[in-house]
N, CA, C and O atoms as CSV, one atom per row, in Angstrom:
chain,resi,resn,atom,element,x,y,z
A,1,UNK,N,N,-20.970,-5.392,3.959
A,1,UNK,CA,C,-22.224,-6.113,3.173
A,1,UNK,C,C,-23.125,-4.952,2.811
A,1,UNK,O,O,-23.462,-3.953,3.445
A,2,UNK,N,N,-23.431,-5.422,1.511
A,2,UNK,CA,C,-24.604,-4.389,0.989
A,2,UNK,C,C,-25.622,-4.960,1.409
A,2,UNK,O,O,-25.886,-6.155,1.282
A,3,UNK,N,N,-26.460,-3.875,2.106
A,3,UNK,CA,C,-28.364,-4.851,1.595
A,3,UNK,C,C,-29.193,-3.448,1.090
A,3,UNK,O,O,-28.863,-2.262,1.108
A,4,UNK,N,N,-30.347,-4.105,0.662
A,4,UNK,CA,C,-30.930,-2.709,-0.063
A,4,UNK,C,C,-32.327,-2.758,0.747
A,4,UNK,O,O,-32.929,-3.825,0.863
A,5,UNK,N,N,-32.845,-1.486,1.334
A,5,UNK,CA,C,-34.180,-1.519,2.006
A,5,UNK,C,C,-35.237,-2.059,0.928
A,5,UNK,O,O,-35.308,-1.648,-0.230
A,6,UNK,N,N,-36.007,-3.004,1.475
A,6,UNK,CA,C,-37.109,-3.509,0.523
A,6,UNK,C,C,-38.514,-2.824,1.330
A,6,UNK,O,O,-38.323,-2.472,2.494
A,7,UNK,N,N,-39.386,-2.702,0.966
A,7,UNK,CA,C,-40.881,-2.280,1.630
A,7,UNK,C,C,-41.039,-3.254,2.800
A,7,UNK,O,O,-41.463,-2.861,3.887
A,8,UNK,N,N,-40.672,-4.616,2.555
A,8,UNK,CA,C,-41.003,-5.528,3.927
A,8,UNK,C,C,-39.981,-5.032,4.897
A,8,UNK,O,O,-40.452,-5.371,5.982
A,9,UNK,N,N,-38.887,-4.442,5.116
A,9,UNK,CA,C,-38.497,-3.785,5.781
A,9,UNK,C,C,-38.403,-2.395,6.521
A,9,UNK,O,O,-37.550,-1.774,7.155
A,10,UNK,N,N,-40.191,-2.159,5.973
A,10,UNK,CA,C,-40.374,-0.891,6.432
A,10,UNK,C,C,-41.184,-0.773,6.962
A,10,UNK,O,O,-41.711,-1.841,7.276
A,11,UNK,N,N,-42.006,0.708,7.534
A,11,UNK,CA,C,-43.103,0.645,8.367
A,11,UNK,C,C,-43.922,1.109,7.330
A,11,UNK,O,O,-43.613,0.857,6.166
A,12,UNK,N,N,-45.047,1.833,7.634
A,12,UNK,CA,C,-45.998,2.408,6.515
A,12,UNK,C,C,-45.547,3.895,5.778
A,12,UNK,O,O,-46.019,4.495,4.812
A,13,UNK,N,N,-44.681,4.122,6.480
A,13,UNK,CA,C,-44.342,5.377,6.097
A,13,UNK,C,C,-42.679,5.295,5.594
A,13,UNK,O,O,-41.921,6.263,5.647
A,14,UNK,N,N,-42.333,4.075,5.151
A,14,UNK,CA,C,-41.223,3.805,4.247
A,14,UNK,C,C,-39.952,3.755,5.025
A,14,UNK,O,O,-38.889,3.711,4.408
A,15,UNK,N,N,-39.974,3.757,6.468
A,15,UNK,CA,C,-38.878,3.875,7.737
A,15,UNK,C,C,-38.785,2.527,7.862
A,15,UNK,O,O,-39.712,1.719,7.807
A,16,UNK,N,N,-37.398,2.274,8.066
A,16,UNK,CA,C,-36.695,0.901,8.541
A,16,UNK,C,C,-37.421,0.612,9.710
A,16,UNK,O,O,-37.306,1.444,10.610
A,17,UNK,N,N,-38.225,-0.480,9.942
A,17,UNK,CA,C,-38.642,-0.897,11.377
A,17,UNK,C,C,-37.364,-1.153,12.029
A,17,UNK,O,O,-36.333,-1.475,11.438
A,18,UNK,N,N,-37.513,-0.970,13.433
A,18,UNK,CA,C,-36.078,-0.812,14.240
A,18,UNK,C,C,-35.741,-2.308,14.666
A,18,UNK,O,O,-34.613,-2.538,15.101
A,19,UNK,N,N,-36.614,-3.267,14.563
A,19,UNK,CA,C,-35.700,-4.554,14.572
A,19,UNK,C,C,-35.072,-4.849,13.383
A,19,UNK,O,O,-34.398,-5.879,13.345
A,20,UNK,N,N,-35.152,-4.175,12.438
A,20,UNK,CA,C,-34.645,-4.662,11.202
A,20,UNK,C,C,-33.262,-4.410,11.091
A,20,UNK,O,O,-32.498,-4.983,10.314
A,21,UNK,N,N,-32.953,-3.463,11.959
A,21,UNK,CA,C,-31.192,-3.460,12.226
A,21,UNK,C,C,-30.936,-4.251,12.788
A,21,UNK,O,O,-29.926,-4.818,12.371
A,22,UNK,N,N,-31.341,-4.641,13.591
A,22,UNK,CA,C,-30.841,-6.333,14.237
A,22,UNK,C,C,-31.050,-7.198,13.178
A,22,UNK,O,O,-30.160,-8.021,13.399
A,23,UNK,N,N,-31.638,-7.590,12.141
A,23,UNK,CA,C,-31.419,-8.641,11.253
A,23,UNK,C,C,-30.443,-7.846,10.421
A,23,UNK,O,O,-29.512,-8.578,10.087
A,24,UNK,N,N,-30.351,-6.965,10.095
A,24,UNK,CA,C,-28.939,-6.366,8.674
A,24,UNK,C,C,-28.060,-6.907,9.492
A,24,UNK,O,O,-27.642,-7.957,9.003
A,25,UNK,N,N,-27.570,-6.657,10.557
A,25,UNK,CA,C,-26.528,-7.050,11.474
A,25,UNK,C,C,-26.044,-8.265,11.863
A,25,UNK,O,O,-24.857,-8.565,11.990
A,26,UNK,N,N,-27.280,-9.155,12.104
A,26,UNK,CA,C,-27.156,-10.622,11.951
A,26,UNK,C,C,-26.930,-11.874,10.441
A,26,UNK,O,O,-26.443,-13.004,10.439
A,27,UNK,N,N,-27.616,-10.918,9.132
A,27,UNK,CA,C,-26.827,-11.430,8.450
A,27,UNK,C,C,-25.844,-11.036,8.076
A,27,UNK,O,O,-25.062,-11.859,7.599
A,28,UNK,N,N,-25.550,-9.958,8.115
A,28,UNK,CA,C,-23.838,-9.079,8.228
A,28,UNK,C,C,-22.792,-10.109,8.425
A,28,UNK,O,O,-22.027,-10.456,7.526
A,29,UNK,N,N,-22.779,-10.666,9.828
A,29,UNK,CA,C,-22.017,-11.145,10.597
A,29,UNK,C,C,-22.331,-13.146,10.339
A,29,UNK,O,O,-21.483,-13.970,10.682
A,30,UNK,N,N,-23.482,-13.481,9.792
A,30,UNK,CA,C,-23.417,-14.738,9.188
A,30,UNK,C,C,-22.580,-14.767,7.843
A,30,UNK,O,O,-21.838,-15.711,7.572
A,31,UNK,N,N,-22.742,-13.717,7.059
A,31,UNK,CA,C,-22.249,-13.854,5.646
A,31,UNK,C,C,-20.406,-14.213,6.216
A,31,UNK,O,O,-19.657,-15.063,5.736
A,32,UNK,N,N,-20.148,-13.379,7.188
A,32,UNK,CA,C,-18.536,-13.450,7.534
A,32,UNK,C,C,-18.149,-15.011,7.402
A,32,UNK,O,O,-17.208,-15.512,6.786
A,33,UNK,N,N,-19.243,-15.677,8.231
A,33,UNK,CA,C,-19.177,-17.595,8.110
A,33,UNK,C,C,-19.278,-17.702,6.661
A,33,UNK,O,O,-18.229,-17.882,6.044
A,34,UNK,N,N,-20.465,-17.613,5.968
A,34,UNK,CA,C,-20.494,-17.845,4.753
A,34,UNK,C,C,-19.427,-17.904,3.420
A,34,UNK,O,O,-19.145,-18.771,2.593
A,35,UNK,N,N,-19.086,-16.808,3.616
A,35,UNK,CA,C,-18.016,-16.426,2.350
A,35,UNK,C,C,-16.890,-17.284,2.620
A,35,UNK,O,O,-16.126,-17.551,1.692
A,36,UNK,N,N,-16.640,-17.863,4.049
A,36,UNK,CA,C,-15.334,-18.485,3.961
A,36,UNK,C,C,-15.701,-20.319,4.196
A,36,UNK,O,O,-14.973,-21.094,4.817
A,37,UNK,N,N,-17.431,-20.789,3.293
A,37,UNK,CA,C,-17.651,-21.895,3.331
A,37,UNK,C,C,-17.998,-22.526,4.667
A,37,UNK,O,O,-17.928,-23.735,4.886
A,38,UNK,N,N,-18.415,-21.514,5.625
A,38,UNK,CA,C,-18.471,-22.229,7.201
A,38,UNK,C,C,-20.058,-21.499,7.741
A,38,UNK,O,O,-20.732,-20.567,7.303
A,39,UNK,N,N,-20.186,-22.249,8.654
A,39,UNK,CA,C,-21.696,-22.221,9.315
A,39,UNK,C,C,-21.217,-21.390,10.380
A,39,UNK,O,O,-20.050,-21.604,10.708
A,40,UNK,N,N,-22.009,-20.244,11.171
A,40,UNK,CA,C,-21.500,-19.956,12.255
A,40,UNK,C,C,-22.389,-20.778,13.563
A,40,UNK,O,O,-23.395,-20.547,14.234
A,41,UNK,N,N,-21.369,-21.843,13.460
A,41,UNK,CA,C,-21.023,-22.975,15.016
A,41,UNK,C,C,-19.977,-23.647,14.761
A,41,UNK,O,O,-19.237,-23.645,13.778
A,42,UNK,N,N,-19.955,-24.482,16.144
A,42,UNK,CA,C,-18.096,-24.882,16.303
A,42,UNK,C,C,-18.605,-26.263,16.847
A,42,UNK,O,O,-19.604,-26.195,17.563
A,43,UNK,N,N,-18.133,-27.359,16.643
A,43,UNK,CA,C,-18.275,-28.394,17.013
A,43,UNK,C,C,-19.739,-28.967,17.677
A,43,UNK,O,O,-19.742,-29.542,18.765
A,44,UNK,N,N,-20.852,-28.764,16.971
A,44,UNK,CA,C,-21.844,-28.370,17.807
A,44,UNK,C,C,-22.832,-27.975,18.337
A,44,UNK,O,O,-24.008,-28.319,18.462
A,45,UNK,N,N,-21.990,-26.950,18.730
A,45,UNK,CA,C,-22.336,-25.609,19.777
A,45,UNK,C,C,-22.491,-24.658,18.812
A,45,UNK,O,O,-22.016,-24.787,17.684
A,46,UNK,N,N,-23.321,-23.412,19.284
A,46,UNK,CA,C,-23.888,-22.512,17.847
A,46,UNK,C,C,-23.504,-20.804,19.462
A,46,UNK,O,O,-23.236,-20.913,20.658
A,47,UNK,N,N,-23.706,-19.428,18.492
A,47,UNK,CA,C,-23.704,-18.588,19.359
A,47,UNK,C,C,-24.970,-18.000,19.243
A,47,UNK,O,O,-25.689,-17.890,18.250
A,48,UNK,N,N,-25.228,-17.445,21.021
A,48,UNK,CA,C,-26.514,-16.853,21.316
A,48,UNK,C,C,-26.059,-15.179,21.559
A,48,UNK,O,O,-24.935,-14.682,21.635
A,49,UNK,N,N,-27.228,-14.637,21.630
A,49,UNK,CA,C,-26.761,-13.369,21.984
A,49,UNK,C,C,-27.129,-13.309,23.280
A,49,UNK,O,O,-28.235,-13.748,23.597
A,50,UNK,N,N,-26.416,-12.854,24.072
A,50,UNK,CA,C,-26.037,-12.193,25.390
A,50,UNK,C,C,-26.660,-11.372,25.756
A,50,UNK,O,O,-27.580,-11.501,26.563
A,51,UNK,N,N,-26.316,-10.404,25.272
A,51,UNK,CA,C,-26.590,-8.682,25.691
A,51,UNK,C,C,-26.097,-7.886,24.046
A,51,UNK,O,O,-25.494,-8.427,23.119
A,52,UNK,N,N,-26.446,-6.912,24.107
A,52,UNK,CA,C,-26.404,-6.032,22.803
A,52,UNK,C,C,-26.935,-4.301,23.521
A,52,UNK,O,O,-27.659,-4.009,24.473
A,53,UNK,N,N,-26.241,-3.546,22.620
A,53,UNK,CA,C,-26.603,-2.089,22.614
A,53,UNK,C,C,-26.837,-1.376,21.508
A,53,UNK,O,O,-26.023,-1.432,20.586
A,54,UNK,N,N,-27.674,-0.799,21.437
A,54,UNK,CA,C,-28.093,0.040,19.923
A,54,UNK,C,C,-28.117,1.246,19.861
A,54,UNK,O,O,-28.805,1.768,20.738
A,55,UNK,N,N,-27.603,1.958,19.120
A,55,UNK,CA,C,-28.304,3.379,18.930
A,55,UNK,C,C,-28.496,3.887,17.658
A,55,UNK,O,O,-27.678,3.994,16.744
A,56,UNK,N,N,-29.765,4.216,17.702
A,56,UNK,CA,C,-30.112,4.505,16.102
A,56,UNK,C,C,-30.024,5.987,15.758
A,56,UNK,O,O,-30.810,6.842,16.166
A,57,UNK,N,N,-29.012,6.186,14.986
A,57,UNK,CA,C,-28.448,7.851,14.496
A,57,UNK,C,C,-29.532,8.799,13.857
A,57,UNK,O,O,-30.022,9.873,14.205
A,58,UNK,N,N,-29.719,7.882,12.676
A,58,UNK,CA,C,-30.922,8.641,11.273
A,58,UNK,C,C,-31.495,7.207,10.945
A,58,UNK,O,O,-30.883,6.184,11.249
A,59,UNK,N,N,-32.719,7.209,10.299
A,59,UNK,CA,C,-32.808,6.563,9.822
A,59,UNK,C,C,-32.821,6.024,8.258
A,59,UNK,O,O,-32.445,6.601,7.238
A,60,UNK,N,N,-33.293,4.934,8.407
A,60,UNK,CA,C,-33.057,4.519,6.649
A,60,UNK,C,C,-34.356,4.119,5.925
A,60,UNK,O,O,-35.183,3.521,6.614
A,61,UNK,N,N,-34.657,4.363,4.629
A,61,UNK,CA,C,-36.153,4.738,4.158
A,61,UNK,C,C,-35.441,3.513,2.721
A,61,UNK,O,O,-34.380,3.190,2.185
A,62,UNK,N,N,-37.107,3.192,2.680
A,62,UNK,CA,C,-37.312,2.496,1.391
A,62,UNK,C,C,-36.281,2.589,0.400
A,62,UNK,O,O,-36.044,3.780,0.198
A,63,UNK,N,N,-35.585,1.855,-0.288
A,63,UNK,CA,C,-34.769,1.851,-1.693
A,63,UNK,C,C,-33.384,2.123,-1.552
A,63,UNK,O,O,-32.510,1.886,-2.386
A,64,UNK,N,N,-33.204,2.829,-0.019
A,64,UNK,CA,C,-31.579,3.041,0.237
A,64,UNK,C,C,-30.594,1.460,0.281
A,64,UNK,O,O,-30.878,0.336,0.694
A,65,UNK,N,N,-29.395,2.020,-0.336
A,65,UNK,CA,C,-28.274,1.109,-0.060
A,65,UNK,C,C,-27.477,1.117,1.252
A,65,UNK,O,O,-26.960,2.166,1.636
A,66,UNK,N,N,-27.391,0.273,1.771
A,66,UNK,CA,C,-26.844,0.503,2.947
A,66,UNK,C,C,-25.659,-0.584,2.971
A,66,UNK,O,O,-25.671,-1.595,2.268
A,67,UNK,N,N,-24.512,-0.206,3.976
A,67,UNK,CA,C,-23.415,-0.957,3.923
A,67,UNK,C,C,-23.454,-1.371,5.519
A,67,UNK,O,O,-23.528,-0.479,6.364
A,68,UNK,N,N,-23.397,-2.846,5.920
A,68,UNK,CA,C,-23.148,-3.278,7.533
A,68,UNK,C,C,-21.651,-3.270,7.149
A,68,UNK,O,O,-21.046,-3.746,6.188
A,69,UNK,N,N,-21.296,-2.621,8.147
A,69,UNK,CA,C,-19.127,-3.285,8.498
A,69,UNK,C,C,-19.760,-3.771,9.975
A,69,UNK,O,O,-20.794,-3.426,10.547
A,70,UNK,N,N,-18.614,-4.800,10.384
A,70,UNK,CA,C,-18.526,-5.431,11.420
A,70,UNK,C,C,-17.341,-5.964,11.991
A,70,UNK,O,O,-16.700,-6.956,11.646
A,71,UNK,N,N,-17.131,-5.108,12.976
A,71,UNK,CA,C,-15.457,-5.334,13.754
A,71,UNK,C,C,-15.909,-6.608,15.119
A,71,UNK,O,O,-16.946,-6.593,15.782
A,72,UNK,N,N,-14.978,-7.429,15.205
A,72,UNK,CA,C,-14.518,-8.004,16.243
A,72,UNK,C,C,-14.016,-6.976,17.739
A,72,UNK,O,O,-12.960,-6.344,17.696
A,73,UNK,N,N,-14.816,-6.942,18.839
A,73,UNK,CA,C,-14.109,-6.221,19.800
A,73,UNK,C,C,-13.046,-7.445,20.516
A,73,UNK,O,O,-11.824,-7.515,20.384
A,74,UNK,N,N,-13.971,-8.377,21.318
A,74,UNK,CA,C,-13.169,-9.159,22.202
A,74,UNK,C,C,-13.165,-10.686,21.907
A,74,UNK,O,O,-13.988,-11.185,21.139
A,75,UNK,N,N,-12.476,-11.205,22.368
A,75,UNK,CA,C,-13.002,-12.437,22.162
A,75,UNK,C,C,-12.606,-13.686,23.649
A,75,UNK,O,O,-11.414,-13.552,23.923
A,76,UNK,N,N,-13.085,-14.449,24.303
A,76,UNK,CA,C,-12.905,-14.704,25.444
A,76,UNK,C,C,-13.144,-16.478,25.188
A,76,UNK,O,O,-12.875,-17.292,24.305
A,77,UNK,N,N,-13.565,-16.483,26.040
A,77,UNK,CA,C,-12.907,-18.673,26.254
A,77,UNK,C,C,-14.820,-19.009,25.817
A,77,UNK,O,O,-15.277,-19.974,25.204
A,78,UNK,N,N,-15.369,-18.131,26.250
A,78,UNK,CA,C,-17.235,-18.676,26.189
A,78,UNK,C,C,-18.148,-17.555,25.231
A,78,UNK,O,O,-19.379,-17.555,25.234
A,79,UNK,N,N,-17.434,-16.750,24.540
A,79,UNK,CA,C,-17.867,-15.548,24.047
A,79,UNK,C,C,-16.957,-14.486,22.820
A,79,UNK,O,O,-15.753,-14.562,22.572
A,80,UNK,N,N,-17.790,-13.693,22.307
A,80,UNK,CA,C,-16.878,-12.978,21.585
A,80,UNK,C,C,-18.211,-11.805,21.630
A,80,UNK,O,O,-19.434,-11.852,21.764
A,81,UNK,N,N,-17.156,-10.755,21.433
A,81,UNK,CA,C,-18.056,-9.207,21.305
A,81,UNK,C,C,-17.768,-8.490,19.593
A,81,UNK,O,O,-16.828,-8.739,18.838
A,82,UNK,N,N,-18.583,-7.840,19.436
A,82,UNK,CA,C,-18.714,-7.129,17.778
A,82,UNK,C,C,-19.360,-6.049,17.994
A,82,UNK,O,O,-20.254,-6.005,18.839
A,83,UNK,N,N,-19.047,-5.129,17.344
A,83,UNK,CA,C,-19.301,-3.442,17.227
A,83,UNK,C,C,-19.846,-3.786,16.016
A,83,UNK,O,O,-19.123,-4.500,15.320
A,84,UNK,N,N,-21.326,-3.367,15.392
A,84,UNK,CA,C,-21.461,-3.111,14.205
A,84,UNK,C,C,-22.297,-1.825,13.496
A,84,UNK,O,O,-23.171,-1.161,14.052
A,85,UNK,N,N,-21.822,-1.661,12.195
A,85,UNK,CA,C,-22.599,0.006,12.001
A,85,UNK,C,C,-23.066,-0.198,11.091
A,85,UNK,O,O,-22.558,-0.994,10.302
A,86,UNK,N,N,-24.154,0.399,10.846
A,86,UNK,CA,C,-24.764,0.713,9.298
A,86,UNK,C,C,-24.423,2.346,8.721
A,86,UNK,O,O,-24.503,3.412,9.332
A,87,UNK,N,N,-24.151,2.155,7.766
A,87,UNK,CA,C,-23.934,3.463,6.811
A,87,UNK,C,C,-24.495,3.361,5.820
A,87,UNK,O,O,-24.555,2.271,5.251
A,88,UNK,N,N,-25.243,4.801,5.173
A,88,UNK,CA,C,-25.896,5.119,3.969
A,88,UNK,C,C,-24.622,6.046,3.304
A,88,UNK,O,O,-24.342,7.129,3.818
A,89,UNK,N,N,-23.939,5.575,2.223
A,89,UNK,CA,C,-22.925,6.154,2.187
A,89,UNK,C,C,-21.639,6.928,2.997
A,89,UNK,O,O,-20.561,6.372,2.788
A,90,UNK,N,N,-21.600,7.715,3.584
A,90,UNK,CA,C,-20.846,8.299,4.873
A,90,UNK,C,C,-21.426,8.625,5.961
A,90,UNK,O,O,-20.836,9.262,6.833
A,91,UNK,N,N,-22.363,8.330,6.041
A,91,UNK,CA,C,-23.603,8.548,7.178
A,91,UNK,C,C,-23.555,7.189,7.874
A,91,UNK,O,O,-23.837,6.108,7.357
A,92,UNK,N,N,-23.129,7.425,9.206
A,92,UNK,CA,C,-23.681,6.945,9.922
A,92,UNK,C,C,-24.936,6.318,10.829
A,92,UNK,O,O,-25.106,6.637,12.006
A,93,UNK,N,N,-25.716,5.462,10.171
A,93,UNK,CA,C,-27.464,5.527,10.757
A,93,UNK,C,C,-27.307,4.740,11.855
A,93,UNK,O,O,-28.005,5.277,12.714
A,94,UNK,N,N,-26.746,3.692,12.361
A,94,UNK,CA,C,-27.471,2.665,13.153
A,94,UNK,C,C,-26.079,1.823,13.954
A,94,UNK,O,O,-25.391,1.062,13.274
A,95,UNK,N,N,-25.798,2.025,15.279
A,95,UNK,CA,C,-24.969,1.294,15.680
A,95,UNK,C,C,-25.107,0.227,16.947
A,95,UNK,O,O,-25.919,0.396,17.856
A,96,UNK,N,N,-24.362,-0.685,16.884
A,96,UNK,CA,C,-24.415,-1.866,17.742
A,96,UNK,C,C,-23.575,-2.532,18.307
A,96,UNK,O,O,-22.842,-3.144,17.531
A,97,UNK,N,N,-23.344,-2.689,19.528
A,97,UNK,CA,C,-22.014,-3.699,20.002
A,97,UNK,C,C,-23.220,-4.974,20.924
A,97,UNK,O,O,-24.260,-4.798,21.559
A,98,UNK,N,N,-22.502,-6.087,20.610
A,98,UNK,CA,C,-23.107,-7.295,20.960
A,98,UNK,C,C,-22.643,-8.074,21.143
A,98,UNK,O,O,-21.760,-8.372,20.338
A,99,UNK,N,N,-22.934,-9.192,22.595
A,99,UNK,CA,C,-21.865,-9.758,22.764
A,99,UNK,C,C,-22.777,-11.095,22.929
A,99,UNK,O,O,-23.862,-11.124,23.508
A,100,UNK,N,N,-22.066,-12.301,22.249
A,100,UNK,CA,C,-22.569,-13.262,21.452
A,100,UNK,C,C,-22.014,-14.448,22.702
A,100,UNK,O,O,-20.794,-14.374,22.854
A,101,UNK,N,N,-22.612,-15.374,23.487
A,101,UNK,CA,C,-21.871,-16.687,23.964
A,101,UNK,C,C,-22.223,-17.970,23.520
A,101,UNK,O,O,-23.391,-18.341,23.400
A,102,UNK,N,N,-21.263,-18.636,23.279
A,102,UNK,CA,C,-21.315,-20.158,22.700
A,102,UNK,C,C,-21.747,-20.978,23.704
A,102,UNK,O,O,-21.251,-21.032,24.830
A,103,UNK,N,N,-22.966,-21.821,23.167
A,103,UNK,CA,C,-23.771,-22.722,23.573
A,103,UNK,C,C,-23.310,-24.062,23.261
A,103,UNK,O,O,-22.678,-23.968,22.209
A,104,UNK,N,N,-23.319,-25.267,23.668
A,104,UNK,CA,C,-23.029,-26.336,23.047
A,104,UNK,C,C,-24.856,-26.780,23.269
A,104,UNK,O,O,-25.773,-26.197,23.847
A,105,UNK,N,N,-24.765,-28.320,22.356
A,105,UNK,CA,C,-26.274,-28.133,21.827
A,105,UNK,C,C,-27.455,-28.427,22.872
A,105,UNK,O,O,-28.664,-28.198,22.829
A,106,UNK,N,N,-26.490,-29.121,23.983
A,106,UNK,CA,C,-27.221,-29.483,25.145
A,106,UNK,C,C,-28.022,-28.205,25.671
A,106,UNK,O,O,-29.161,-28.451,26.067
A,107,UNK,N,N,-27.684,-27.148,25.721
A,107,UNK,CA,C,-27.809,-25.695,26.636
A,107,UNK,C,C,-26.789,-25.110,27.306
A,107,UNK,O,O,-26.667,-23.923,27.609
A,108,UNK,N,N,-26.055,-26.034,27.520
A,108,UNK,CA,C,-25.011,-25.469,28.091
A,108,UNK,C,C,-23.995,-24.863,27.740
A,108,UNK,O,O,-23.488,-25.007,26.627
A,109,UNK,N,N,-23.458,-23.935,28.831
A,109,UNK,CA,C,-22.156,-23.110,27.970
A,109,UNK,C,C,-21.076,-23.842,27.508
A,109,UNK,O,O,-20.538,-24.710,28.195
A,110,UNK,N,N,-20.749,-23.570,26.469
A,110,UNK,CA,C,-19.242,-23.993,25.821
A,110,UNK,C,C,-17.938,-23.034,25.672
A,110,UNK,O,O,-17.740,-21.842,25.437
A,111,UNK,N,N,-17.204,-24.117,25.918
A,111,UNK,CA,C,-15.766,-23.038,25.598
A,111,UNK,C,C,-15.292,-23.349,24.645
A,111,UNK,O,O,-15.362,-24.473,24.148
A,112,UNK,N,N,-14.726,-22.417,24.217
A,112,UNK,CA,C,-14.474,-22.078,22.761
A,112,UNK,C,C,-12.781,-22.922,22.587
A,112,UNK,O,O,-12.086,-22.894,23.602
A,113,UNK,N,N,-12.380,-23.404,21.727
A,113,UNK,CA,C,-10.683,-23.794,21.917
A,113,UNK,C,C,-10.013,-22.949,21.429
A,113,UNK,O,O,-10.539,-22.219,20.587
A,114,UNK,N,N,-8.797,-22.783,21.746
A,114,UNK,CA,C,-7.527,-21.965,21.365
A,114,UNK,C,C,-7.907,-21.872,19.499
A,114,UNK,O,O,-8.084,-20.807,18.906
A,115,UNK,N,N,-7.953,-23.031,18.957
A,115,UNK,CA,C,-7.990,-22.836,17.983
A,115,UNK,C,C,-9.517,-22.166,16.697
A,115,UNK,O,O,-9.642,-21.926,15.496
A,116,UNK,N,N,-10.240,-22.133,17.771
A,116,UNK,CA,C,-11.698,-21.665,17.097
A,116,UNK,C,C,-11.497,-20.547,17.897
A,116,UNK,O,O,-12.464,-19.875,17.538
A,117,UNK,N,N,-10.884,-19.832,18.784
A,117,UNK,CA,C,-10.890,-18.622,19.063
A,117,UNK,C,C,-9.838,-17.986,18.081
A,117,UNK,O,O,-10.035,-16.781,17.924
A,118,UNK,N,N,-8.869,-18.447,17.446
A,118,UNK,CA,C,-7.792,-18.048,16.284
A,118,UNK,C,C,-8.414,-17.765,15.043
A,118,UNK,O,O,-8.165,-16.710,14.460
A,119,UNK,N,N,-9.549,-18.982,14.377
A,119,UNK,CA,C,-10.332,-18.659,13.575
A,119,UNK,C,C,-11.691,-17.488,13.556
A,119,UNK,O,O,-12.073,-16.761,12.639
A,120,UNK,N,N,-12.122,-17.624,14.717
A,120,UNK,CA,C,-13.072,-16.055,15.080
A,120,UNK,C,C,-12.120,-14.846,14.561
A,120,UNK,O,O,-12.486,-14.042,13.703
A,121,UNK,N,N,-10.863,-14.824,15.188
A,121,UNK,CA,C,-10.014,-13.405,15.097
A,121,UNK,C,C,-9.836,-13.412,13.535
A,121,UNK,O,O,-10.091,-12.309,13.052
A,122,UNK,N,N,-9.452,-14.401,12.586
A,122,UNK,CA,C,-8.648,-14.602,11.310
A,122,UNK,C,C,-10.131,-13.948,10.636
A,122,UNK,O,O,-10.165,-12.809,10.169
A,123,UNK,N,N,-11.083,-14.674,10.665
A,123,UNK,CA,C,-12.416,-14.151,9.933
A,123,UNK,C,C,-12.944,-12.434,10.099
A,123,UNK,O,O,-13.232,-11.650,9.195
A,124,UNK,N,N,-12.942,-12.214,11.572
A,124,UNK,CA,C,-13.386,-11.064,11.961
A,124,UNK,C,C,-12.436,-10.117,11.332
A,124,UNK,O,O,-13.008,-9.159,10.812
A,125,UNK,N,N,-11.223,-10.118,11.240
A,125,UNK,CA,C,-10.292,-9.140,10.822
A,125,UNK,C,C,-10.661,-8.063,10.180
A,125,UNK,O,O,-9.821,-7.234,9.832
């Protein structure tokens, strides 16, 4: 997914504020669902971030055009893990591994059906 860095994404020096890299990855993950006319939820449940690890390699700046790539790492019964990478051209600026847990509407842990796990695998190939 392509993203342009706007003034609102940066600090006073024109450098992307650190938390916006997480927002860029979240948008890219959601867009994978949206392009298939889906919402990032199943059976009344939804995904929440359980854990993440981020590595800031180089700064993005005002006006940069970035590409966010998202790869599925693992699907389990109640969660899935992804790796996101943000590029400016061929340069990797940021990487993040994130584990998302499946939560039912009442806040309890949900279990993804085999068909839901298969759909996730197909969406993120």
